[in-house]
Every structure is written in C-alpha cells, then in structure tokens.
C-alpha positions as CSV (number, residue, x, y, z in Angstrom):
1,M,15.1,-0.3,5.6
2,K,16.5,0.8,2.3
3,R,13.4,-0.7,0.6
4,L,11.1,1.4,2.8
5,I,13.0,4.6,2.1
6,L,12.7,3.8,-1.6
7,A,9.0,3.1,-1.3
8,A,8.4,6.4,0.6
9,A,10.3,8.2,-2.2
10,L,8.3,6.5,-4.9
11,L,5.0,7.4,-3.1
12,A,6.0,11.1,-2.9
13,G,7.6,11.2,-6.4
14,A,5.0,13.4,-8.0
15,L,4.9,16.0,-5.2
16,P,7.3,18.8,-4.6
17,A,10.2,18.1,-2.3
18,Q,9.1,18.3,1.3
19,A,10.3,17.0,4.6
20,R,8.8,13.7,5.6
21,D,9.1,12.4,9.1
22,S,9.8,8.8,9.7
23,L,7.5,7.5,12.5
24,G,9.2,4.1,12.7
25,I,10.2,0.9,10.9
26,W,8.8,-2.5,11.8
27,N,10.2,-5.4,9.7
28,D,9.1,-4.7,6.1
29,W,6.8,-1.9,7.1
30,G,7.5,1.8,7.8
31,A,5.3,4.7,8.9
32,F,5.8,8.3,7.7
33,R,4.2,11.7,8.2
34,D,4.1,14.5,5.6
35,M,2.7,17.5,7.4
36,G,2.9,19.6,4.2
37,V,-0.1,17.8,2.8
38,P,-0.9,16.7,5.7
39,R,-1.0,12.9,5.5
40,C,0.4,9.9,7.3
41,Y,0.9,6.4,5.9
42,A,2.1,2.9,6.6
43,I,4.0,1.5,3.6
44,A,5.7,-1.7,2.5
45,M,7.3,-2.8,-0.8
46,A,6.2,-6.0,-2.6
47,V,8.4,-9.0,-1.8
48,P,11.0,-9.1,-4.6
49,V,11.0,-12.2,-6.8
50,V,14.2,-13.0,-8.8
51,G,13.6,-13.1,-12.5
52,K,10.1,-11.6,-12.2
53,R,9.2,-9.0,-14.8
54,I,8.2,-5.7,-13.3
55,D,7.2,-2.4,-14.8
56,F,7.2,-0.6,-11.4
57,Q,8.3,-1.2,-7.8
58,G,5.1,-2.5,-6.2
59,Y,4.1,-1.1,-2.8
60,L,1.1,-1.1,-0.5
61,T,0.0,1.9,1.6
62,V,-2.5,2.5,4.3
63,G,-3.0,6.2,4.5
64,T,-4.6,8.9,6.7
65,W,-5.6,12.2,5.1
66,P,-6.9,14.4,8.0
67,R,-8.2,17.3,5.8
68,K,-10.2,14.8,3.7
69,G,-11.5,13.0,6.8
70,T,-9.9,9.8,5.5
71,K,-8.5,7.2,7.8
72,G,-7.1,3.8,6.8
73,E,-7.3,4.1,3.0
74,V,-5.7,1.1,1.2
75,H,-3.8,1.8,-2.0
76,V,-1.7,-0.6,-4.0
77,R,0.9,0.4,-6.6
78,L,1.1,-2.7,-8.8
79,S,4.3,-4.0,-10.2
80,R,2.9,-4.3,-13.7
81,R,0.8,-2.2,-16.1
82,L,-2.7,-3.6,-16.2
83,A,-4.8,-4.9,-19.1
84,N,-7.8,-2.9,-20.2
85,D,-10.8,-3.4,-18.0
86,P,-8.6,-4.9,-15.2
87,Q,-9.7,-7.1,-12.4
88,V,-7.6,-6.8,-9.4
89,V,-8.1,-8.9,-6.3
90,L,-6.5,-8.5,-2.9
91,T,-6.4,-11.7,-0.7
92,V,-5.6,-11.8,3.0
93,N,-6.6,-14.4,5.5
94,N,-8.5,-16.3,2.8
95,Q,-10.7,-13.3,2.2
96,R,-10.9,-11.9,-1.3
97,F,-11.5,-8.2,-1.9
98,P,-12.1,-6.8,-5.4
99,L,-10.3,-3.6,-6.0
100,V,-10.9,-0.7,-8.4
101,A,-7.9,-0.2,-10.7
102,G,-6.3,2.4,-12.9
103,P,-3.4,1.7,-15.3
104,A,-1.1,0.4,-12.5
105,D,-2.8,1.3,-9.2
106,A,-5.7,-0.1,-7.2
107,W,-7.9,1.0,-4.3
108,T,-10.8,-0.5,-2.4
109,T,-14.4,0.3,-3.4
110,D,-15.3,2.0,-0.1
111,Q,-14.3,2.6,3.5
112,R,-15.9,-0.6,4.7
113,A,-13.7,-2.6,2.4
114,D,-10.7,-0.6,3.7
115,A,-11.6,-1.4,7.3
116,A,-12.2,-5.1,6.5
117,I,-8.8,-5.4,4.8
118,I,-7.0,-3.7,7.6
119,A,-8.7,-5.9,10.2
120,A,-7.6,-9.0,8.2
121,M,-4.1,-7.7,7.9
122,R,-3.7,-7.5,11.7
123,S,-4.0,-11.2,12.0
124,A,-2.4,-12.5,8.8
125,D,1.2,-13.3,7.8
126,N,0.9,-12.4,4.1
127,L,-1.2,-10.5,1.6
128,V,-1.4,-11.1,-2.1
129,V,-2.7,-8.8,-4.9
130,M,-3.4,-10.6,-8.2
131,A,-4.2,-9.0,-11.5
132,R,-3.8,-9.4,-15.3
133,G,-1.0,-7.5,-16.9
134,V,-1.2,-5.6,-20.2
135,D,0.4,-8.7,-21.8
136,G,-2.6,-10.8,-20.7
137,R,-0.7,-12.8,-18.1
138,T,-1.7,-13.0,-14.5
139,F,0.7,-11.8,-11.9
140,Q,0.9,-11.6,-8.1
141,D,2.4,-9.0,-5.8
142,R,3.1,-10.4,-2.3
143,Y,3.5,-8.6,1.0
144,R,4.8,-9.8,4.3
145,L,2.6,-8.4,7.1
146,A,4.9,-8.7,10.1
147,G,5.1,-5.1,11.5
148,A,2.1,-3.9,9.5
149,A,-0.2,-3.4,12.5
150,S,2.5,-1.3,14.3
151,A,3.1,0.8,11.2
152,M,-0.6,1.4,10.6
153,D,-1.1,2.4,14.2
154,A,1.9,4.8,14.1
155,A,0.6,6.4,10.9
156,T,-2.9,6.9,12.4
157,L,-1.5,8.4,15.6
158,G,1.0,10.5,13.6
159,C,-1.9,12.5,12.0
160,A,-4.2,12.4,15.0
161,R,-3.7,16.1,15.7
162,A,-3.3,17.4,12.2
C-alpha cells in the first residue's frame, strides 16, 4: 500500500496540491480519482529488483480523462532514461505492443492498442516493458497484474459522472 501511495504522489508531482480520492487498493494496484482535473486512474509500481539500477520509480497507469473523452489510456513511467530514438515494447500474454516514447515515459500508439493491452491485462499474471537505456543497455520493468482489473474498473467508474 505504501508503494501505491508513493506512485500516486509521483504521478501527481508536477501538479498543484489537490485532494485525491482513493477508490481502493487491490494487491499491487490502486485506483484514484482527482476531480480537480478531472481524471481517474489505476496505478501500480514496477516490481522492485534488488541491485537494479534505476533513474526513476517505474509505474504503469491506466487513466480516464472525461473532459478529453479519453478512457483506458495506458501510460508507463520507465525506471531508466531512454536512449535516443528509443524502442519500447510492452509484452503481456505473449502479445507485444510497441510504444511511443519520450525521455522516460511511453504510451500506446492509439486507442485500439490501449484497448488490446487492457484486454490482455485482464487475463494475465504479469506484464513486462522492455527498452534500451541511455547507457545502451536493455532493461525491463515488470508488473504483477493481480488486482489490475478491479483497479481499472474502479477508475473507470470513478469518473463515469465527471
């Protein structure tokens, strides 16, 4: 639970302080609502690996932004800075999804990819995001998916009337 609260704080770090409502915690996943934006999101932190070099705390979110008409947007904050012209691949249920990347973040290419990832997450145990760091070495951020479906559903319902 401490890891989820930290992840929620990291996600909101660049925004002014506002109240965020916890919609629930399910295993490694939590759901939160921020009506100041408004947005709702399910979030989990990457599984920690002892001795692994990280630049940032990695986390994965599935967000809903009612004013933008966006539901189920997948976003990954990677644990390392990325090489120039990065290639980031998310793998879940043996399905590979290329992501569009910034210096340390990645998103899907479109809403169909978001929907396909979310559908795969609902029946998987784990998810892996692989990329090449600024040092040229490949790294992986891993996520456990137990509780993800409940957190995603709570986040979607949390903004249903916003």
